[in-house]
C-alpha positions as CSV (number, residue, x, y, z in Angstrom):
1,M,134.2,191.9,-153.2
2,E,133.8,192.6,-157.0
3,I,132.2,189.8,-159.0
4,D,132.5,189.7,-162.8
5,Y,131.0,186.5,-164.2
6,Q,129.9,185.3,-167.6
7,L,127.7,182.2,-168.1
8,R,126.4,180.6,-171.3
9,W,124.5,177.7,-169.7
10,P,121.8,177.1,-168.5
11,L,121.1,180.7,-169.6
12,P,123.3,183.6,-170.8
13,L,124.4,185.9,-167.9
14,A,126.9,188.7,-167.8
15,I,127.1,189.8,-164.1
16,R,129.1,192.6,-162.6
17,L,128.2,193.4,-159.0
18,T,129.7,194.5,-155.7
19,V,129.2,192.4,-152.6
20,K,129.4,194.3,-149.3
21,G,128.3,193.0,-145.9
22,F,124.9,191.3,-146.5
23,T,124.1,191.8,-150.1
24,V,120.8,190.6,-151.8
25,L,120.5,189.9,-155.5
26,L,116.8,190.5,-156.4
27,G,115.3,189.0,-159.5
28,A,112.2,187.3,-160.8
29,S,111.9,183.5,-161.0
30,G,114.0,182.2,-163.9
31,A,116.2,185.3,-164.1
32,G,119.4,183.3,-163.3
33,K,119.9,184.0,-159.6
34,T,120.6,180.4,-158.6
35,S,122.7,179.8,-161.7
36,L,125.0,182.6,-160.6
37,L,125.4,181.1,-157.1
38,K,126.1,177.7,-158.6
39,A,128.7,179.2,-160.9
40,L,130.4,181.0,-157.9
41,A,130.4,177.6,-156.1
42,G,131.9,175.9,-159.1
43,L,128.9,173.7,-159.7
44,I,128.3,174.9,-163.3
45,P,130.8,176.3,-165.8
46,A,131.5,180.0,-166.0
47,T,134.3,182.5,-166.6
48,G,135.3,185.5,-164.7
49,T,136.6,186.6,-161.3
50,P,136.9,185.6,-158.5
51,F,137.3,181.8,-158.1
52,A,136.7,180.8,-161.8
53,G,139.0,177.9,-162.7
54,L,139.3,176.7,-159.1
55,P,137.9,173.2,-158.3
56,V,134.9,173.1,-156.1
57,A,136.8,171.8,-153.0
58,K,139.3,174.7,-153.2
59,R,136.9,177.6,-153.6
60,P,136.6,179.6,-150.4
61,V,132.8,179.7,-150.6
62,S,130.0,178.0,-148.8
63,Y,126.7,177.4,-150.6
64,L,123.4,177.1,-148.7
65,P,120.7,175.7,-151.0
66,Q,117.0,176.6,-150.6
67,H,116.0,173.4,-148.7
68,Y,119.1,173.2,-146.5
69,A,120.0,169.5,-147.4
70,L,120.4,168.4,-143.8
71,F,121.2,164.8,-143.3
72,P,118.1,163.3,-141.5
73,H,120.2,160.5,-139.9
74,L,122.7,162.9,-138.3
75,S,122.2,165.0,-135.2
76,A,122.5,168.8,-135.5
77,W,126.1,168.9,-134.4
78,R,127.1,166.0,-136.7
79,N,125.5,167.8,-139.6
80,V,127.7,170.8,-138.9
81,A,130.8,168.6,-138.4
82,F,130.3,167.0,-141.9
83,G,132.4,169.7,-143.5
84,L,135.2,169.3,-141.0
85,A,136.3,165.8,-141.9
86,H,140.0,167.0,-142.0
87,L,139.9,167.6,-138.2
88,P,140.2,165.1,-135.4
89,R,136.8,163.9,-134.1
90,S,137.0,165.7,-130.8
91,E,137.9,169.0,-132.5
92,R,135.0,168.5,-135.0
93,E,132.6,168.1,-132.2
94,R,134.0,171.1,-130.2
95,R,133.8,173.5,-133.1
96,S,130.4,172.3,-134.2
97,R,128.8,172.7,-130.8
98,Q,130.5,176.1,-130.5
99,L,129.0,177.3,-133.7
100,L,125.6,176.0,-132.8
101,A,125.8,177.9,-129.5
102,Q,126.9,181.0,-131.3
103,L,123.7,180.7,-133.4
104,G,121.5,180.2,-130.4
105,L,121.2,176.4,-130.8
106,G,123.5,175.1,-128.1
107,T,120.8,173.2,-126.4
108,Y,119.6,171.6,-129.7
109,A,123.0,170.1,-130.7
110,D,121.9,166.5,-130.2
111,Q,118.5,166.8,-131.8
112,W,117.6,165.3,-135.1
113,P,116.6,167.7,-138.0
114,R,113.0,166.4,-137.8
115,Q,112.8,167.7,-134.2
116,L,113.7,171.2,-135.2
117,S,111.5,174.0,-136.5
118,G,112.1,175.5,-140.0
119,G,114.1,178.4,-138.6
120,Q,116.2,176.1,-136.4
121,Q,117.0,173.9,-139.4
122,Q,118.0,176.9,-141.3
123,R,120.4,177.9,-138.6
124,V,121.9,174.4,-138.4
125,A,122.5,174.6,-142.2
126,L,124.0,178.0,-141.7
127,A,126.3,176.7,-139.0
128,R,127.4,174.0,-141.4
129,A,128.1,176.5,-144.1
130,L,130.1,178.8,-141.7
131,A,132.1,175.9,-140.3
132,R,134.4,176.1,-143.4
133,E,135.2,179.7,-142.6
134,P,134.4,180.9,-146.1
135,Q,135.4,184.1,-147.7
136,L,131.9,184.3,-149.3
137,L,128.7,182.8,-148.1
138,L,126.0,182.1,-150.7
139,L,122.3,181.8,-149.7
140,D,119.8,180.6,-152.3
141,E,116.3,182.0,-151.6
142,P,116.7,181.8,-147.8
143,T,113.1,182.7,-147.1
144,N,111.4,180.1,-149.3
145,A,111.3,177.3,-146.8
146,L,110.1,179.4,-143.9
147,D,106.5,179.8,-143.0
148,A,105.0,183.3,-143.5
149,A,104.3,183.8,-139.8
150,T,107.9,183.6,-138.7
151,R,109.8,184.5,-141.9
152,E,110.6,188.1,-141.1
153,E,111.7,187.4,-137.5
154,V,113.9,184.4,-138.5
155,M,115.6,186.2,-141.3
156,R,116.3,189.2,-139.0
157,E,118.0,186.9,-136.6
158,V,120.0,185.2,-139.4
159,V,121.1,188.6,-140.8
160,A,122.2,189.7,-137.3
161,I,124.3,186.5,-136.9
162,I,125.9,187.1,-140.3
163,H,126.8,190.6,-139.3
164,D,128.2,189.5,-135.9
165,I,130.4,186.9,-137.5
166,G,131.4,189.3,-140.2
167,V,131.2,186.9,-143.2
168,L,130.7,188.5,-146.6
169,T,127.3,187.2,-147.9
170,L,125.4,187.1,-151.2
171,A,121.8,186.0,-150.9
172,V,119.6,185.7,-154.0
173,S,115.8,186.2,-153.6
174,H,112.6,187.4,-155.2
175,D,111.5,188.7,-151.8
176,P,111.8,192.5,-151.4
177,A,111.2,192.1,-147.6
178,L,114.5,190.2,-147.4
179,A,116.3,192.8,-149.4
180,Q,115.1,195.5,-147.0
181,Q,117.3,193.9,-144.4
182,S,120.4,194.1,-146.6
183,D,123.4,196.4,-146.7
184,R,123.4,196.4,-150.5
185,V,120.9,195.4,-153.2
186,A,121.5,194.4,-156.9
187,V,118.6,193.8,-159.3
188,L,119.0,191.1,-162.0
189,A,116.9,191.2,-165.2
190,E,117.5,190.2,-168.8
191,G,120.8,188.5,-168.0
192,R,122.5,191.5,-166.4
193,I,122.5,193.8,-163.3
194,I,120.2,196.7,-164.1
195,Q,120.7,198.6,-160.9
196,Q,122.7,198.2,-157.7
197,G,123.6,200.3,-154.7
198,E,122.9,200.8,-151.0
199,M,119.6,199.4,-150.0
200,A,117.9,202.7,-149.3
201,E,119.0,204.1,-152.6
202,V,117.6,201.3,-154.7
203,F,114.4,201.0,-152.7
204,T,113.6,204.7,-152.9
205,R,115.2,205.7,-156.2
206,P,114.5,202.8,-158.7
207,Q,115.8,203.7,-162.1
208,T,113.3,201.7,-164.2
209,L,109.7,200.5,-163.9
210,G,111.0,196.9,-163.6
211,V,113.2,197.7,-160.6
212,A,110.4,199.6,-158.9
213,Q,108.1,196.5,-159.2
214,L,110.8,194.2,-157.9
215,V,111.5,196.3,-154.8
216,G,107.9,196.5,-153.8
217,F,106.3,199.6,-155.4
218,K,102.6,198.8,-155.5
219,N,101.4,202.3,-156.5
220,L,102.7,203.1,-160.0
221,F,101.0,205.5,-162.4
222,A,101.5,207.5,-165.6
223,G,102.1,211.2,-165.4
224,R,103.5,214.2,-167.3
225,V,105.7,217.0,-166.2
226,A,103.6,220.2,-166.1
227,E,106.0,222.6,-164.5
228,L,109.6,222.8,-163.4
229,A,110.6,225.3,-160.6
230,P,113.6,223.7,-158.9
231,P,113.8,222.2,-156.4
232,W,110.2,221.2,-157.2
233,A,108.3,219.8,-160.1
234,T,104.6,219.7,-160.8
235,I,103.3,216.4,-162.3
236,D,100.0,216.2,-164.0
237,T,98.2,213.0,-162.9
238,Q,94.8,211.3,-163.0
239,A,94.4,212.7,-159.5
240,G,95.3,216.3,-160.6
241,P,98.6,218.1,-160.2
242,L,101.0,216.7,-157.6
243,R,104.2,218.1,-156.3
244,A,107.5,216.2,-156.4
245,R,111.2,216.9,-155.9
246,A,112.7,217.7,-159.3
247,V,115.5,215.4,-160.6
248,P,118.0,216.4,-163.3
249,W,116.5,214.4,-166.2
250,L,113.1,216.1,-166.1
251,S,111.8,218.4,-168.8
252,V,108.4,220.1,-169.2
253,G,106.0,218.0,-171.2
254,Q,107.9,214.8,-170.5
255,T,105.9,211.7,-169.8
256,L,107.0,209.4,-167.0
257,T,106.0,206.9,-164.3
258,W,105.5,208.2,-160.8
259,G,104.9,206.1,-157.7
260,V,104.8,205.9,-154.0
261,R,105.7,203.0,-151.7
262,P,102.8,201.5,-149.7
263,E,104.6,202.3,-146.5
264,E,104.9,206.0,-147.5
265,V,101.3,206.9,-148.0
266,I,100.3,209.1,-145.1
267,I,96.8,208.8,-143.4
268,V,95.3,212.2,-142.6
269,R,92.7,212.4,-139.8
270,A,91.1,215.8,-139.1
271,D,90.4,214.7,-135.5
272,R,94.0,213.4,-135.0
273,P,96.2,215.9,-136.8
274,L,99.7,215.0,-138.0
275,S,102.6,216.3,-136.0
276,R,104.0,217.7,-139.2
277,P,101.0,218.6,-141.4
278,V,101.4,217.7,-145.1
279,A,100.3,220.7,-147.2
280,D,100.8,219.2,-150.6
281,N,99.4,216.2,-152.4
282,R,96.3,215.6,-150.2
283,L,93.6,213.4,-151.8
284,S,90.1,212.4,-150.6
285,G,88.7,209.0,-151.0
286,R,87.4,205.9,-149.1
287,L,89.0,202.9,-147.4
288,S,87.7,199.9,-149.4
289,R,89.6,197.1,-147.8
290,L,91.5,196.5,-144.5
291,A,93.4,193.2,-143.8
292,R,96.0,192.1,-141.3
293,Q,99.4,191.3,-142.9
294,G,101.9,190.1,-140.4
295,L,103.0,193.1,-138.3
296,Y,101.2,195.5,-140.7
297,W,97.7,196.2,-141.8
298,H,97.2,196.2,-145.6
299,L,94.8,198.9,-146.7
300,T,93.2,199.5,-150.1
301,W,92.2,203.2,-150.6
302,E,90.1,204.3,-153.5
303,G,89.7,207.9,-154.7
304,P,90.8,209.5,-158.0
305,L,93.4,206.7,-157.8
306,R,93.7,203.4,-156.1
307,F,96.5,203.1,-153.4
308,E,97.8,200.1,-151.6
309,I,98.9,201.2,-148.1
310,L,100.9,199.3,-145.4
311,L,100.2,200.6,-141.9
312,P,102.2,199.5,-138.9
313,R,100.0,197.6,-136.4
314,H,100.5,200.2,-133.6
315,V,99.3,203.0,-135.9
316,Q,96.1,201.0,-136.8
317,D,95.6,200.4,-133.1
318,R,95.7,204.1,-132.5
319,L,93.6,205.2,-135.5
320,A,91.0,202.3,-135.5
321,L,90.3,202.6,-139.2
322,T,87.3,200.7,-140.6
323,E,86.3,199.6,-144.1
324,G,84.1,202.0,-145.9
325,Q,85.0,205.1,-144.0
326,A,85.9,208.4,-145.8
327,L,89.6,208.9,-145.6
328,E,92.1,211.6,-146.7
329,V,95.6,210.6,-147.6
330,A,98.7,212.6,-148.4
331,I,102.1,212.0,-150.2
332,K,105.1,214.0,-149.1
333,P,106.7,215.5,-152.2
334,D,110.0,213.7,-151.3
335,Y,108.1,210.4,-151.2
336,L,106.6,210.8,-154.7
337,H,109.2,209.0,-156.8
338,L,109.8,209.7,-160.5
339,I,110.9,207.1,-163.0
340,P,111.7,207.7,-166.7
341,S,109.4,206.2,-169.2
342,S,110.8,203.2,-171.1
343,D,109.8,204.4,-174.5
């Protein structure tokens, strides 16, 4: 679905984006993400396509706000049935219970919202939104009301349900972890879309420093192009010359920003060699901090530069890294991402 919307209030927006499968619109707080959803739902004035000009009740969209807005005095199935008032009572109940069962909540249909976990409440709200069989499902910051311990797992289940049902979905968020579960990502800043595309493309090839920061690049540094010998480029950095894959816009002497995602920094251990040794971009330093972060370990490595590293739990179980130990790291040239300077 192609969306082309213009808003003047509560802030100016000119949005053109493509929604495909499960699409996430990333942006900082105050960028206008929720305003776009409300405009698509007909709750605030806007012009453009699709749906503009249609009254709220006739728009083929369902809007799921941040805090679900479940009715506390209604059971789960009655919450879902609320949007099916045009159907006979027996059909409302049948369809509501069927949807809840499809979302894994069949045995909770008669429970009150207060008896459900945050993830279960979210799925009840999702069932209510899906009951209308919308052309477009709108999710406003779907991870905000979930606790950190279960957020990733709950959203993985929700995204799987959305894919199974096949409903076109636009979720807005500031959370890059949610965007990593999407089919497509768009980035909103300064009232417009500054980059959009398939998830892997946006996350590994950000076109601006702002996009890189929003999609989770923690390691960003200044550099200069020292040499071009396609398909490779040599970048002068504070850590010395590093090798990267050349891109068309490079020229010798050009200043730029280079970066590496925290998941893409490679740990080198002499006593446990890599299956594919990395010959380029190896740096020596020390592990200054080690902390558990969900299913990962968050490492801070300090050498000629300071890297934030995310290590899967099973890798840390195998390597048994400790704070203070000397540690060599490496960056594959294909994982060293180059971003044009903004000046």
